[in-house]
N, C-alpha and C positions, 0 to 999 in steps of 0.2 A: 428418419434419423440421420441419413446421409446428408440431406438438405440442411438440417439443423447444424451439423458439424461443419459443413461447407460455409454456412453463414457465419458461424462463430469464428472460423478461421480468418474471416475478413477483419476481425478485431486484432489489435496488436498487443494488448496487454491487460492485465488485471492487477490492481493494487489491493492488498489486504491489510487493513488496519485492525488491530484487535486489542481489547482489554486483556491485560495479563491474566492468564489462566482460563480464558474463554474457549480455548481450543482453536483459535484462529490460525496458528502456525500449522497445525495438523490439517485443517481445512484447506489451506493454501497448497500444501503438499499433495493432498488428494485431488484437488482440482487440476494441478499441473500434471499429475500422473494420468488423469482421465483424458485430458486434452492432448497429452504428449507434448506439452510446452515445457520450457525451462523454468526452474525455480531459482529466484535470486533473493537471498536473505543475508546471512552473515558474510557471504562473499563480498558484499558491497563495501564492508569495512576495509578489506585488503585492497580492493580496487581504488578506493579513494586515497588510501595511504600511498599507493604507487603513484597516483596522479600528483600528489603533493610532495613526493619524495621524502616521506617521513616514516617513522616506524608504525607498525600495526597498533601498538599500545597507545601512541599519541593520537592516532585517528580514532581509536575506540573511545577516548575520553570525550570526543565530540559526537559520538554515536549514541543511540538510545540504549543503550545499556549502561591458486587453484588452476587448478588446471582446467582444460576443456573450455567450456563456454565462458567462464569468467576471464580466462586469459584472452580469448578472442574478443571479448567485449572490451577489455582494457586496451588491446591493440587498436580496436576500432576508434576509440576515443582520441587517438593520436591525430586523426584526420580533422578533428574539430578544434582541439586546443592543445598546445604542448604542455608538458608537466610544469607545475608551478615550482620554481626554485626556492630553496629555503631563504635565500637572500631577499626574495620578494615578499616574504611573509613578515607582517608587522609583529613586533613583540617577541618574547622568548619562546612562545609556542605558536602553533598554527591558529590564526584568528578565525572566528566564526564565519566571516565573509568568504575567506578563501576555501574553507571546508564546504560551506553551502554551495559555492560555485562548482567545486569539483564533484560533489555529490550529485548536484543537479545535472551535470554533464554526463555522468555515468548512467543515471536513470533515463535520461532522454535518449542516449545512444542505445541502451538496452531495448527501449520501445521501438526505436528506428529499426533495429535488427528484427524485431517482431516476435510474437508468441512467447511472452514472458509473464510470469507471475511474480510480483514483487511484494515482499513481506515488510511492512513498516517503513522506517527510514523517511518519514514525511513524504512518501511518494504520492500520497493523495493530494498534497498541496503543490508539489513540484509539477505534477502532471494534470492538474485540475481542469485545464481547458482543452485537453486532448480528447476528442470524442471517440477515438479508437481505443480508449482505455476504459474499462469498467472499474469503478471504485466501490469496494466492499468494506463494510465495518462489522466486526463480530463482537458481540457483547454477551454478558451473562451476569446474573445476580452475584454479589460478592460472596455469600456463603458457599455457593457452588464453585466459585473460582478458587476459594481457599481449599476446598476438598481436592480439586484438580491439581493444584500445586503441591499439596501434601503427598498425593499419590505419585505424581510424576517426579518430584524432586526429593522425596524422602524427608520432608520437614514436618514439624509439629504445627498445630493450628496457629499458634502465636507467630512463629517464624514465617509461615506461609503468608499470613496477613501482612506482616511487615514487609516482606519481599514484594508483594503486590503493590502496597502503598508506595514503596520506593520506586519501582519500575514505572508506575503510572505517573508519578511526579516528574521523573526524568523525561518521559515521552512528552508530557504536556509542556514542560519548559523548553524542550528542544524545538518543537514546532512553533511555539510562541516567539522565542527569541530569534530564531533564524528566518522564519517566514511570516511572522505576524499573524498566524492563524490559530484557531482554537481546535484542538483535536476532537472536541465534542460537537463541533459545528456540523449539524446533520446535512447541510447543503454541500459538504465536501464529498458526500457518498451517494451512489446510485441506489444502494440497498443496504439496510442494516438488518442483521440477523441475530436474534437472541437465542443462544444455545441453552437457556435455562430449562427448556422443555424439549426443544428440537434436538435430535442427536446430530453428530457430525455428518453422517451420510445424508440426512435430510437437508442440512445446510449446503452441502455440495450441490445437491439437486437444485436448490434455489439459486445458487450462484450461476449454474449452467443456464437456467431459464432466463435469468436477468441478462446474461451475456448474449444469448440469442436474441432477446427482445431489443437490446441496445444496438446490436448489429443491424437489425432491420431499419433503424433510424440513422445509420451511419452517414448516408449520403443525402438525407432529407434536408431541404432548405430550412433555415432557421425559423421561418414563419410557420413551419409545419411541426414545430416542437412545442411541448408544454401541454398542460391539462385542458386548454381551450380548444385544441385542434380537433376538428370534426364534430364539435358539439353545436347543437342548435340553441338559439335563445330560449329562455323559459317562456312558456305560453302566457304567463302573467307574472307580475313582479313578485319576487321572493326575497324578503328581507333577511331571513334567517338561514337560508340554504346557500352554502358556498362550496 
């Protein structure tokens, strides 16, 4: 177990993308607690607002919808890029390019500081090429997500369904417009977990296993990655087996 934790600590971060109501936020918190890593979620909004020198409300309009580590992270970003002055922002409000740039800077700095679990905010797209980051997607059937939102937010079924639809639309548009990616692109993730049957604790165990396995390949050469590595050729032609 100690060897597994030591190996996982060689990784620098985990991104958790989730369908609204799938329990992804809770899973991210549980994983962070288990590892003793920092959790970064709504704090990102305030950090980006500070980088852009705008109000939290203005930054929130570009988002998918502190003290301590968040403040240290904000201070660390000063070494990479000075804040964007309002006079440099095109138009009456912060443009998407400026916001995306500031958000990307905050996310990359968080990973550079290490041992961070990031919830949403297109982090799976911003950090897609970083092999020291595990990318997780949490999904669940819509009827079960409606029940989750009803219980957690005190809504009736109709209101819960509408809230899920709105949040999913906002998230999809955000990543598409700012990064040209599809939130549902399976290639953005190392592992996708369906909580339709698996409970949240089981999901945490799978995330931990995936983190350990990816850590084992952290320093492997590129030609030793992928499904072909270590496999011998078929003894005879196989047209249907891939």
